[in-house]
N, CA, C, O and the ligand as a Tripos MOL2 file, in Angstrom:
@<TRIPOS>MOLECULE
protein
  193   191    49     0     0
PROTEIN
NO_CHARGES

@<TRIPOS>ATOM
      1 N           0.9710   -1.1700    0.0580 N.3       1 MET1
      2 CA          0.0530   -0.0360   -0.0380 C.3       1 MET1
      3 C           0.8980    1.3160    0.1490 C.2       1 MET1
      4 O           1.8500    1.4180    0.9210 O.2       1 MET1
      5 N           0.4190    2.3120   -0.6530 N.am      2 ALA2
      6 CA          1.0840    3.4960   -0.7330 C.3       2 ALA2
      7 C           0.2730    4.6970   -0.4620 C.2       2 ALA2
      8 O          -0.7570    4.8690   -1.1140 O.2       2 ALA2
      9 N           0.6430    5.5570    0.4500 N.am      3 LYS3
     10 CA         -0.1750    6.7530    0.7780 C.3       3 LYS3
     11 C           0.2150    7.8040   -0.3070 C.2       3 LYS3
     12 O           1.3640    8.1360   -0.6000 O.2       3 LYS3
     13 N          -0.8830    8.2430   -0.8230 N.am      4 VAL4
     14 CA         -0.7060    9.4280   -1.8340 C.3       4 VAL4
     15 C          -1.2670   10.6710   -1.3360 C.2       4 VAL4
     16 O          -1.8390   10.5830   -0.2490 O.2       4 VAL4
     17 N          -1.2230   11.9630   -1.9690 N.am      5 LYS5
     18 CA         -1.7360   13.0920   -1.7570 C.3       5 LYS5
     19 C          -3.1210   12.8200   -1.9130 C.2       5 LYS5
     20 O          -3.5260   12.0460   -2.7800 O.2       5 LYS5
     21 N          -3.9210   13.4560   -1.0660 N.am      6 PRO6
     22 CA         -5.3870   13.3420   -0.9040 C.3       6 PRO6
     23 C          -5.9650   13.8400   -2.3830 C.2       6 PRO6
     24 O          -5.5970   14.8770   -2.9350 O.2       6 PRO6
     25 N          -6.7860   13.0530   -2.8350 N.am      7 PHE7
     26 CA         -7.5450   13.2900   -4.0340 C.3       7 PHE7
     27 C          -9.1480   12.8450   -3.8150 C.2       7 PHE7
     28 O          -9.5190   12.1190   -2.8920 O.2       7 PHE7
     29 N          -9.9310   13.3570   -4.7280 N.am      8 HIS8
     30 CA        -11.3110   13.0550   -4.6880 C.3       8 HIS8
     31 C         -12.0160   13.2080   -5.8850 C.2       8 HIS8
     32 O         -11.4430   13.8350   -6.7760 O.2       8 HIS8
     33 N         -13.3140   12.7000   -6.1310 N.am      9 GLY9
     34 CA        -13.9700   12.8360   -7.3350 C.3       9 GLY9
     35 C         -15.0680   13.9230   -7.0360 C.2       9 GLY9
     36 O         -15.6770   14.0060   -5.9700 O.2       9 GLY9
     37 N         -15.2150   14.6380   -7.9810 N.am     10 VAL10
     38 CA        -16.3350   15.7320   -7.8980 C.3      10 VAL10
     39 C         -17.6040   15.2830   -7.6240 C.2      10 VAL10
     40 O         -18.4200   16.0120   -7.0590 O.2      10 VAL10
     41 N         -17.8670   14.1080   -7.9790 N.am     11 ASP11
     42 CA        -19.1850   13.3820   -7.8910 C.3      11 ASP11
     43 C         -19.1260   12.5060   -6.7490 C.2      11 ASP11
     44 O         -20.1510   11.8400   -6.6040 O.2      11 ASP11
     45 N         -18.2210   12.3180   -5.9020 N.am     12 ARG12
     46 CA        -18.1480   11.4870   -4.8050 C.3      12 ARG12
     47 C         -18.1760   12.2040   -3.5450 C.2      12 ARG12
     48 O         -17.8310   13.3850   -3.5740 O.2      12 ARG12
     49 N         -18.5620   11.6360   -2.3360 N.am     13 ASN13
     50 CA        -18.6180   12.5240   -1.1970 C.3      13 ASN13
     51 C         -17.5690   12.1650   -0.0620 C.2      13 ASN13
     52 O         -17.7180   12.4470    1.1270 O.2      13 ASN13
     53 N         -16.5700   11.5520   -0.5710 N.am     14 VAL14
     54 CA        -15.3210   11.1080    0.2670 C.3      14 VAL14
     55 C         -14.2260   11.4640   -0.4670 C.2      14 VAL14
     56 O         -14.3150   11.7230   -1.6670 O.2      14 VAL14
     57 N         -12.9710   11.5110    0.2820 N.am     15 TYR15
     58 CA        -11.6540   11.6320   -0.3670 C.3      15 TYR15
     59 C         -10.6850   10.4880   -0.0930 C.2      15 TYR15
     60 O         -10.7880    9.7820    0.9110 O.2      15 TYR15
     61 N          -9.7350   10.3270   -1.0270 N.am     16 HIS16
     62 CA         -8.9090    8.8630   -0.9190 C.3      16 HIS16
     63 C          -7.4140    9.4990   -0.6290 C.2      16 HIS16
     64 O          -7.0760   10.6590   -0.8630 O.2      16 HIS16
     65 N          -6.6700    8.5370   -0.1070 N.am     17 ASP17
     66 CA         -5.3110    8.9770    0.1540 C.3      17 ASP17
     67 C          -4.3090    7.6390   -0.1510 C.2      17 ASP17
     68 O          -3.1160    7.6160    0.1520 O.2      17 ASP17
     69 N          -4.9910    6.6000   -0.7710 N.am     18 ASN18
     70 CA         -4.2140    5.4520   -1.0010 C.3      18 ASN18
     71 C          -4.4230    5.0200   -2.2850 C.2      18 ASN18
     72 O          -5.5620    5.0050   -2.7540 O.2      18 ASN18
     73 N          -3.3300    4.6160   -3.0010 N.am     19 ASP19
     74 CA         -3.2230    4.2540   -4.5470 C.3      19 ASP19
     75 C          -3.7690    2.8760   -4.7840 C.2      19 ASP19
     76 O          -3.9230    2.4120   -5.9140 O.2      19 ASP19
     77 N          -4.0830    2.1820   -3.5670 N.am     20 LYS20
     78 CA         -4.7280    0.9290   -3.7010 C.3      20 LYS20
     79 C          -6.0950    0.6760   -3.4470 C.2      20 LYS20
     80 O          -6.6100   -0.4410   -3.3870 O.2      20 LYS20
     81 N          -6.7660    1.9740   -3.2710 N.am     21 CYS21
     82 CA         -8.1330    2.1120   -3.1740 C.3      21 CYS21
     83 C          -8.8250    1.9490   -4.4320 C.2      21 CYS21
     84 O          -8.7340    2.7080   -5.3970 O.2      21 CYS21
     85 N          -9.6730    0.6770   -4.3320 N.am     22 VAL22
     86 CA        -10.5130    0.6190   -5.6480 C.3      22 VAL22
     87 C         -11.4240    1.6950   -5.8900 C.2      22 VAL22
     88 O         -11.5060    2.1710   -7.0220 O.2      22 VAL22
     89 N         -12.1370    2.1380   -4.9150 N.am     23 ASP23
     90 CA        -13.0670    3.2950   -5.1260 C.3      23 ASP23
     91 C         -12.2450    4.5520   -5.5760 C.2      23 ASP23
     92 O         -12.7800    5.2710   -6.4200 O.2      23 ASP23
     93 N         -11.0130    4.8950   -5.1110 N.am     24 GLY24
     94 CA        -10.3760    5.7620   -5.6390 C.3      24 GLY24
     95 C          -9.9580    5.6640   -7.1170 C.2      24 GLY24
     96 O         -10.0350    6.5950   -7.9180 O.2      24 GLY24
     97 N          -9.5630    4.5790   -7.3510 N.am     25 ASN25
     98 CA         -9.1520    4.1620   -8.7520 C.3      25 ASN25
     99 C         -10.1600    4.1680   -9.8690 C.2      25 ASN25
    100 O          -9.8920    4.1630  -11.0710 O.2      25 ASN25
    101 N         -11.4220    4.1800   -9.2870 N.am     26 ASN26
    102 CA        -12.6370    4.0370  -10.0820 C.3      26 ASN26
    103 C         -13.0920    5.3160  -10.5860 C.2      26 ASN26
    104 O         -13.9700    5.3330  -11.4500 O.2      26 ASN26
    105 N         -12.4690    6.6490  -10.0310 N.am     27 ILE27
    106 CA        -12.9770    7.8170  -10.3450 C.3      27 ILE27
    107 C         -12.5280    8.1160  -11.7370 C.2      27 ILE27
    108 O         -11.3900    7.9240  -12.1660 O.2      27 ILE27
    109 N         -13.5570    8.6150  -12.4100 N.am     28 GLU28
    110 CA        -13.1060    8.9540  -13.9890 C.3      28 GLU28
    111 C         -12.1260   10.2480  -13.9850 C.2      28 GLU28
    112 O         -12.2300   11.1090  -13.1110 O.2      28 GLU28
    113 N         -11.3390   10.3080  -14.8380 N.am     29 LYS29
    114 CA        -10.1990   11.1500  -14.9790 C.3      29 LYS29
    115 C         -10.8330   12.5550  -14.8060 C.2      29 LYS29
    116 O         -10.3860   13.4020  -14.0330 O.2      29 LYS29
    117 N         -11.9560   12.7230  -15.6270 N.am     30 GLU30
    118 CA        -12.3990   14.0730  -15.7210 C.3      30 GLU30
    119 C         -13.1220   14.5810  -14.3910 C.2      30 GLU30
    120 O         -13.3380   15.7800  -14.2160 O.2      30 GLU30
    121 N         -13.4670   13.6450  -13.5040 N.am     31 ASN31
    122 CA        -13.9480   13.8960  -12.2890 C.3      31 ASN31
    123 C         -12.7990   14.0030  -11.0380 C.2      31 ASN31
    124 O         -13.1080   14.4030   -9.9160 O.2      31 ASN31
    125 N         -11.7000   13.6650  -11.3390 N.am     32 LEU32
    126 CA        -10.6750   13.7040  -10.3210 C.3      32 LEU32
    127 C         -10.0130   15.1090  -10.0490 C.2      32 LEU32
    128 O          -9.7320   15.9400  -10.9120 O.2      32 LEU32
    129 N          -9.8270   15.2120   -8.7680 N.am     33 ARG33
    130 CA         -9.3880   16.5740   -8.2340 C.3      33 ARG33
    131 C          -8.4490   16.2890   -7.1720 C.2      33 ARG33
    132 O          -8.5430   15.3010   -6.4450 O.2      33 ARG33
    133 N          -7.4930   17.2130   -7.0860 N.am     34 GLN34
    134 CA         -6.3880   17.1070   -5.9510 C.3      34 GLN34
    135 C          -7.1030   17.6480   -4.6950 C.2      34 GLN34
    136 O          -7.9150   18.5680   -4.7870 O.2      34 GLN34
    137 N          -6.7460   16.9830   -3.3550 N.am     35 GLY35
    138 CA         -7.0410   17.7840   -2.2260 C.3      35 GLY35
    139 C          -8.3820   16.8850   -1.6720 C.2      35 GLY35
    140 O          -8.9270   15.9540   -2.2650 O.2      35 GLY35
    141 N          -8.6560   17.3310   -0.6440 N.am     36 THR36
    142 CA         -9.7680   16.6040    0.2970 C.3      36 THR36
    143 C         -11.2300   17.0790   -0.2800 C.2      36 THR36
    144 O         -12.1840   16.3040   -0.2090 O.2      36 THR36
    145 N         -11.3340   18.0970   -0.7250 N.am     37 GLY37
    146 CA        -12.8650   18.7340   -1.2260 C.3      37 GLY37
    147 C         -13.4520   19.0450    0.0590 C.2      37 GLY37
    148 O         -14.6040   19.4770    0.0090 O.2      37 GLY37
    149 N         -12.8730   18.9120    1.2930 N.am     38 GLY38
    150 CA        -13.6480   19.3420    2.5500 C.3      38 GLY38
    151 C         -14.6900   18.0140    2.7480 C.2      38 GLY38
    152 O         -15.7780   18.1060    3.3170 O.2      38 GLY38
    153 N         -14.1620   16.8050    2.1850 N.am     39 LYS39
    154 CA        -15.1610   15.6970    2.4710 C.3      39 LYS39
    155 C         -14.2750   14.8080    3.5630 C.2      39 LYS39
    156 O         -13.0820   14.9960    3.8030 O.2      39 LYS39
    157 N         -15.0810   13.8480    4.1410 N.am     40 PRO40
    158 CA        -14.5400   12.8630    4.9590 C.3      40 PRO40
    159 C         -13.7700   11.8310    4.2380 C.2      40 PRO40
    160 O         -13.9650   11.5230    3.0630 O.2      40 PRO40
    161 N         -12.8950   11.3240    5.0060 N.am     41 LYS41
    162 CA        -11.8910   10.0630    4.5110 C.3      41 LYS41
    163 C         -12.8810    8.8220    4.0950 C.2      41 LYS41
    164 O         -13.8240    8.4330    4.7840 O.2      41 LYS41
    165 N         -12.5180    8.3300    2.9500 N.am     42 CYS42
    166 CA        -13.1250    7.0220    2.4190 C.3      42 CYS42
    167 C         -12.8510    5.8890    3.4480 C.2      42 CYS42
    168 O         -11.7590    5.8020    4.0100 O.2      42 CYS42
    169 N         -13.7960    5.0870    3.6630 N.am     43 GLN43
    170 CA        -13.6310    4.1080    4.6750 C.3      43 GLN43
    171 C         -12.5300    3.1030    4.2460 C.2      43 GLN43
    172 O         -11.7160    2.6370    5.0420 O.2      43 GLN43
    173 N         -12.5710    2.8070    2.9240 N.am     44 ARG44
    174 CA        -11.7190    1.8260    2.3530 C.3      44 ARG44
    175 C         -10.3390    2.3270    2.7190 C.2      44 ARG44
    176 O          -9.6470    1.5860    3.4180 O.2      44 ARG44
    177 N          -9.7990    3.6300    2.2880 N.am     45 CYS45
    178 CA         -8.7340    4.0850    2.7180 C.3      45 CYS45
    179 C          -8.2620    4.1020    4.0700 C.2      45 CYS45
    180 O          -7.0580    4.0540    4.3190 O.2      45 CYS45
    181 N          -9.2310    4.1740    5.0430 N.am     46 LYS46
    182 CA         -9.0190    4.1170    6.3930 C.3      46 LYS46
    183 C          -8.6000    2.8060    6.8010 C.2      46 LYS46
    184 O          -7.7680    2.7060    7.7030 O.2      46 LYS46
    185 N          -9.1390    1.6570    6.1700 N.am     47 GLY47
    186 CA         -8.6980    0.2950    6.3560 C.3      47 GLY47
    187 C          -7.5150   -0.2070    5.7020 C.2      47 GLY47
    188 O          -7.0850   -1.3010    6.0680 O.2      47 GLY47
    189 N          -6.8200    0.5440    4.6220 N.am     48 LEU48
    190 CA         -5.6380    0.1250    4.0170 C.3      48 LEU48
    191 C          -4.4880    0.4770    4.6370 C.2      48 LEU48
    192 O          -3.4030    0.1420    4.1610 O.2      48 LEU48
    193 ZN        -10.4680    5.2220   -0.7980 Zn       49 ZN49
@<TRIPOS>BOND
     1     1     2 1
     2     2     3 1
     3     3     4 2
     4     3     5 am
     5     5     6 1
     6     6     7 1
     7     7     8 2
     8     7     9 am
     9     9    10 1
    10    10    11 1
    11    11    12 2
    12    11    13 am
    13    13    14 1
    14    14    15 1
    15    15    16 2
    16    15    17 am
    17    17    18 1
    18    18    19 1
    19    19    20 2
    20    19    21 am
    21    21    22 1
    22    22    23 1
    23    23    24 2
    24    23    25 am
    25    25    26 1
    26    26    27 1
    27    27    28 2
    28    27    29 am
    29    29    30 1
    30    30    31 1
    31    31    32 2
    32    31    33 am
    33    33    34 1
    34    34    35 1
    35    35    36 2
    36    35    37 am
    37    37    38 1
    38    38    39 1
    39    39    40 2
    40    39    41 am
    41    41    42 1
    42    42    43 1
    43    43    44 2
    44    43    45 am
    45    45    46 1
    46    46    47 1
    47    47    48 2
    48    47    49 am
    49    49    50 1
    50    50    51 1
    51    51    52 2
    52    51    53 am
    53    53    54 1
    54    54    55 1
    55    55    56 2
    56    55    57 am
    57    57    58 1
    58    58    59 1
    59    59    60 2
    60    59    61 am
    61    61    62 1
    62    62    63 1
    63    63    64 2
    64    63    65 am
    65    65    66 1
    66    66    67 1
    67    67    68 2
    68    67    69 am
    69    69    70 1
    70    70    71 1
    71    71    72 2
    72    71    73 am
    73    73    74 1
    74    74    75 1
    75    75    76 2
    76    75    77 am
    77    77    78 1
    78    78    79 1
    79    79    80 2
    80    79    81 am
    81    81    82 1
    82    82    83 1
    83    83    84 2
    84    83    85 am
    85    85    86 1
    86    86    87 1
    87    87    88 2
    88    87    89 am
    89    89    90 1
    90    90    91 1
    91    91    92 2
    92    91    93 am
    93    93    94 1
    94    94    95 1
    95    95    96 2
    96    95    97 am
    97    97    98 1
    98    98    99 1
    99    99   100 2
   100    99   101 am
   101   101   102 1
   102   102   103 1
   103   103   104 2
   104   103   105 am
   105   105   106 1
   106   106   107 1
   107   107   108 2
   108   107   109 am
   109   109   110 1
   110   110   111 1
   111   111   112 2
   112   111   113 am
   113   113   114 1
   114   114   115 1
   115   115   116 2
   116   115   117 am
   117   117   118 1
   118   118   119 1
   119   119   120 2
   120   119   121 am
   121   121   122 1
   122   122   123 1
   123   123   124 2
   124   123   125 am
   125   125   126 1
   126   126   127 1
   127   127   128 2
   128   127   129 am
   129   129   130 1
   130   130   131 1
   131   131   132 2
   132   131   133 am
   133   133   134 1
   134   134   135 1
   135   135   136 2
   136   135   137 am
   137   137   138 1
   138   138   139 1
   139   139   140 2
   140   139   141 am
   141   141   142 1
   142   142   143 1
   143   143   144 2
   144   143   145 am
   145   145   146 1
   146   146   147 1
   147   147   148 2
   148   147   149 am
   149   149   150 1
   150   150   151 1
   151   151   152 2
   152   151   153 am
   153   153   154 1
   154   154   155 1
   155   155   156 2
   156   155   157 am
   157   157   158 1
   158   158   159 1
   159   159   160 2
   160   159   161 am
   161   161   162 1
   162   162   163 1
   163   163   164 2
   164   163   165 am
   165   165   166 1
   166   166   167 1
   167   167   168 2
   168   167   169 am
   169   169   170 1
   170   170   171 1
   171   171   172 2
   172   171   173 am
   173   173   174 1
   174   174   175 1
   175   175   176 2
   176   175   177 am
   177   177   178 1
   178   178   179 1
   179   179   180 2
   180   179   181 am
   181   181   182 1
   182   182   183 1
   183   183   184 2
   184   183   185 am
   185   185   186 1
   186   186   187 1
   187   187   188 2
   188   187   189 am
   189   189   190 1
   190   190   191 1
   191   191   192 2
@<TRIPOS>SUBSTRUCTURE
     1 MET1         2 RESIDUE 1 A MET
     2 ALA2         6 RESIDUE 1 A ALA
     3 LYS3        10 RESIDUE 1 A LYS
     4 VAL4        14 RESIDUE 1 A VAL
     5 LYS5        18 RESIDUE 1 A LYS
     6 PRO6        22 RESIDUE 1 A PRO
     7 PHE7        26 RESIDUE 1 A PHE
     8 HIS8        30 RESIDUE 1 A HIS
     9 GLY9        34 RESIDUE 1 A GLY
    10 VAL10       38 RESIDUE 1 A VAL
    11 ASP11       42 RESIDUE 1 A ASP
    12 ARG12       46 RESIDUE 1 A ARG
    13 ASN13       50 RESIDUE 1 A ASN
    14 VAL14       54 RESIDUE 1 A VAL
    15 TYR15       58 RESIDUE 1 A TYR
    16 HIS16       62 RESIDUE 1 A HIS
    17 ASP17       66 RESIDUE 1 A ASP
    18 ASN18       70 RESIDUE 1 A ASN
    19 ASP19       74 RESIDUE 1 A ASP
    20 LYS20       78 RESIDUE 1 A LYS
    21 CYS21       82 RESIDUE 1 A CYS
    22 VAL22       86 RESIDUE 1 A VAL
    23 ASP23       90 RESIDUE 1 A ASP
    24 GLY24       94 RESIDUE 1 A GLY
    25 ASN25       98 RESIDUE 1 A ASN
    26 ASN26      102 RESIDUE 1 A ASN
    27 ILE27      106 RESIDUE 1 A ILE
    28 GLU28      110 RESIDUE 1 A GLU
    29 LYS29      114 RESIDUE 1 A LYS
    30 GLU30      118 RESIDUE 1 A GLU
    31 ASN31      122 RESIDUE 1 A ASN
    32 LEU32      126 RESIDUE 1 A LEU
    33 ARG33      130 RESIDUE 1 A ARG
    34 GLN34      134 RESIDUE 1 A GLN
    35 GLY35      138 RESIDUE 1 A GLY
    36 THR36      142 RESIDUE 1 A THR
    37 GLY37      146 RESIDUE 1 A GLY
    38 GLY38      150 RESIDUE 1 A GLY
    39 LYS39      154 RESIDUE 1 A LYS
    40 PRO40      158 RESIDUE 1 A PRO
    41 LYS41      162 RESIDUE 1 A LYS
    42 CYS42      166 RESIDUE 1 A CYS
    43 GLN43      170 RESIDUE 1 A GLN
    44 ARG44      174 RESIDUE 1 A ARG
    45 CYS45      178 RESIDUE 1 A CYS
    46 LYS46      182 RESIDUE 1 A LYS
    47 GLY47      186 RESIDUE 1 A GLY
    48 LEU48      190 RESIDUE 1 A LEU
    49 ZN49       193 GROUP 0 **** ****
């Protein structure tokens, strides 16, 4: 597992910080943004 800078999808309500997160990797490129977006951390990233 690898921690990365926080990123989020504009159409999601959580942010991710792990490059192994399936949900994070599923975000479409056009919806991908850097930072937390003021959203809570993804449950899957918390567990990774
Ligand atoms: Zn995640």
